[in-house]
PLY file of the C-alpha trace (Angstrom):
ply
format ascii 1.0
element vertex 153
property float x
property float y
property float z
element edge 152
property int vertex1
property int vertex2
end_header
85.53 97.92 118.44
85.09 100.93 116.19
85.88 103.83 118.49
84.65 106.52 116.10
81.25 104.88 115.67
81.00 104.39 119.42
81.81 108.02 120.26
79.60 109.37 117.45
76.65 107.57 119.05
77.03 110.03 121.92
78.03 113.27 120.19
76.52 113.02 116.73
78.29 115.24 114.16
79.71 117.73 116.70
83.41 118.58 116.46
85.58 116.24 118.47
89.28 115.41 118.66
90.27 112.22 116.86
93.62 110.44 116.78
94.84 108.90 113.57
97.99 107.15 112.43
99.44 106.38 109.02
102.11 107.52 106.69
104.43 107.06 103.78
105.10 103.86 101.82
107.44 104.25 98.85
108.58 102.17 95.93
112.07 101.79 94.44
111.61 105.13 92.58
110.87 106.96 95.87
107.30 107.53 94.73
104.67 107.78 97.48
101.78 105.32 97.72
98.40 107.03 97.82
94.90 105.60 98.14
91.88 106.97 96.33
89.53 107.38 99.27
85.97 106.21 98.81
84.52 108.83 101.19
85.91 111.95 99.47
86.84 110.62 96.02
90.27 112.17 96.55
93.75 110.78 97.19
95.39 110.45 100.59
97.96 108.52 102.56
97.08 105.11 103.99
96.11 105.23 107.64
93.18 105.55 109.97
91.83 105.85 113.46
93.66 104.64 116.53
91.41 102.18 118.32
91.19 101.97 122.11
94.14 100.00 123.47
96.34 100.45 120.39
99.56 102.39 120.14
99.93 104.78 117.21
102.52 102.38 115.71
100.16 99.39 115.98
97.31 101.41 114.46
99.45 102.63 111.57
100.74 99.17 110.69
97.21 97.67 110.95
95.66 100.39 108.79
98.34 100.18 106.10
97.89 96.42 105.89
94.07 96.68 105.80
94.10 99.36 103.10
97.00 98.20 100.91
97.68 94.51 101.54
101.27 95.34 102.51
102.82 94.41 105.84
105.07 97.21 106.99
107.46 98.17 109.77
108.18 101.69 110.93
111.43 103.03 109.52
111.17 106.48 111.14
108.81 109.11 112.45
107.78 111.66 109.84
105.88 113.83 112.30
102.84 114.64 114.35
100.24 116.78 112.61
97.80 118.18 115.16
96.50 121.65 114.18
94.11 120.40 111.48
90.35 120.28 111.14
88.21 118.22 108.81
84.56 117.84 107.89
83.58 114.47 106.48
80.93 113.84 103.78
78.50 112.52 106.42
78.72 115.82 108.36
81.09 114.63 111.13
83.56 117.31 112.25
86.87 116.76 113.99
90.20 118.16 114.93
92.45 115.45 113.59
95.74 114.59 115.28
97.78 112.23 113.10
101.08 110.54 113.79
102.76 109.99 110.42
105.48 107.38 109.96
107.78 106.41 107.11
107.44 102.68 106.52
109.49 99.93 104.96
107.59 97.08 103.32
108.21 93.68 104.88
106.02 91.59 102.60
102.73 91.42 100.76
101.23 92.46 97.47
99.59 95.75 96.75
95.81 95.25 96.74
93.02 97.62 97.65
91.95 95.51 100.59
89.14 97.53 102.14
86.89 98.47 99.26
84.66 100.49 101.58
87.59 102.89 102.09
89.96 102.35 99.17
88.92 102.65 95.52
92.44 102.54 94.06
96.11 102.46 95.08
98.87 104.07 93.08
102.41 105.42 93.48
103.08 109.07 92.64
106.22 111.13 92.26
106.46 114.61 93.72
105.95 116.05 90.22
102.74 114.19 89.41
100.77 114.32 92.68
96.96 114.29 92.30
94.58 116.45 94.34
95.03 115.40 97.99
92.06 114.88 100.33
93.18 117.28 103.09
95.87 119.76 104.14
97.24 117.38 106.77
98.15 114.80 104.15
99.41 117.49 101.75
101.77 118.81 104.45
103.02 115.30 105.33
103.74 114.48 101.68
105.54 117.79 101.20
107.55 117.24 104.37
108.57 113.78 103.15
109.74 115.03 99.77
111.57 117.93 101.50
113.44 115.38 103.66
111.99 116.83 106.88
111.65 114.45 109.81
110.25 114.60 113.34
107.90 117.43 112.32
105.30 118.74 114.70
102.56 121.11 113.61
0 1
1 2
2 3
3 4
4 5
5 6
6 7
7 8
8 9
9 10
10 11
11 12
12 13
13 14
14 15
15 16
16 17
17 18
18 19
19 20
20 21
21 22
22 23
23 24
24 25
25 26
26 27
27 28
28 29
29 30
30 31
31 32
32 33
33 34
34 35
35 36
36 37
37 38
38 39
39 40
40 41
41 42
42 43
43 44
44 45
45 46
46 47
47 48
48 49
49 50
50 51
51 52
52 53
53 54
54 55
55 56
56 57
57 58
58 59
59 60
60 61
61 62
62 63
63 64
64 65
65 66
66 67
67 68
68 69
69 70
70 71
71 72
72 73
73 74
74 75
75 76
76 77
77 78
78 79
79 80
80 81
81 82
82 83
83 84
84 85
85 86
86 87
87 88
88 89
89 90
90 91
91 92
92 93
93 94
94 95
95 96
96 97
97 98
98 99
99 100
100 101
101 102
102 103
103 104
104 105
105 106
106 107
107 108
108 109
109 110
110 111
111 112
112 113
113 114
114 115
115 116
116 117
117 118
118 119
119 120
120 121
121 122
122 123
123 124
124 125
125 126
126 127
127 128
128 129
129 130
130 131
131 132
132 133
133 134
134 135
135 136
136 137
137 138
138 139
139 140
140 141
141 142
142 143
143 144
144 145
145 146
146 147
147 148
148 149
149 150
150 151
151 152
């Protein structure tokens, strides 16, 4: 079930609260994996909406696998980012609450699995970050590189 589509059938584009989950996957150089998002044509962290019945951990692991081809386990909690608002290209508005994890890769190969959402996947160092899709992801990336953990905003 796609919870966002279901709820949008009732409320249209009005501002609602949405729960997301995702986070940080790194390589051996401690570079952060970003996805070029199809909706905004900007880079962001892998992740997505928590579906009804899922925990934030289950949602994060599912979304990372769907969007990157990698199977991951949670290494630690990066933080909960809750005081953020976003407007999507289709006009939907939301206060987005995102639980961000730091992951370790268990297995898999990096492939842009969901071409509707992911145009490209690439690792970036702190010094060569591209333009990021939203402030929530910018803050999470900065917190990661600043070695902050268990953040709540």
